[in-house]
N, C-alpha and C positions, 0 to 999 in steps of 0.2 A: 342191567338188562335193558332192552330196547323193543318197543313194539311199534309197527309201522302199519298204517292202513291206506289203502288206495281207494279214492272215492271217484265218482263219475257224476259230472254235472253237465249234462248235454253232451256236447262234443269235448268238452274240456275234461282232462284227468288231473286230480289233485292228490298228493301224499302227505300224509300227517304222520309224523314220528314223535313218539314220546320217549325222551331218555331221561331216566330218574325224575325230577321234578320239571324238566324242561320241555317244551312244546316247539317242534319245528315243522315247517311245511315248505311245500313248493308245487307248481303246477307244470302241466305240459308245456305251456308257453314260456315259464320262467323256471329254468331248471336250477336255479341257484337256491339252496336251501336258505330260509330266512326264519327269524323267531316272532314272537308274539308281536314285538315292536313294530315288524312290518306288515302286519293284517291291515287291511281295509274293512273298517267296521261299518255295518248298516245303521245309520242313526236311529231308525225306527226300531230295530231289533234290540238295540242298546236300550233306548227309552222304555221298550216293553219290559226289559229286565231291571232297568235302573231308572225309575221314573224322575228321580231327583236330579238326573243329569239333563233333563229336557232343554234348560236355558242356560246351561253351563257352557262357556266357550271351550273349555277343556275337556269336553266329554270324552273324546278318543282316548286322551292320555288317562283319564281315571278310570274308564272302562277297562282298558288294557292293564292297568295296575291292578283293578279288582279281579280280573280273570287270572292274572299270575298267582294272586294270593289264594283263589279258590282251588287252583290246580296243586299249589303247595300244601293245602290242607289235607287234600286226598292222600290216603295211606300208600296206595300201590299205583304203579304204571297201568295195571289192567283198570283200574277204577277211573283213571284219568282219561285213557283212550275210550272207554266206554261213555263217559261224559262227552267226549268230542263226538263220538259217532252219533249219539241222540241229539245232540244240539245241532249239528250240520243236517241232520235229516229234516229238521224243520225248515231248513233253507233250501231243501231240494237236492241236497247231495246224497248219493246213494253209496253206501259202503261196500265194496265188492271183494277185496282181498285183504287178508291180515297176515302179518308175519311177526312172529314173536322171537326174539333174540337169536335171529340168523337161521332159524329153522324154515322149513319149506314153506312158502306162502300157502294158505288155505282160503278158498272161496268162502264167502260170508253168506249164509243163507237167509233170505229175507222172511 
């Protein structure tokens, strides 16, 4: 099963897809799918969630590894996508459309 969500951030659109225990993303400016390793992380956001990484030179690598582990511990794709929606909301991303397993996309009511 796969679940995809389209987010809006200003004029930019971003799509996140969860397939099994993996997270993929793309933006309207970069149409190629990428995985967690391609994410650009905000250091302040990482430090907020992982204060121990403040002075670590490998903070991005460690934070991505922790995110992968956190996603793998979640039992379902719905749980994973819900986490992503809530997390991105804190950075100003607005979830607009969700599509589950190839069914018709549905608008997300805020």
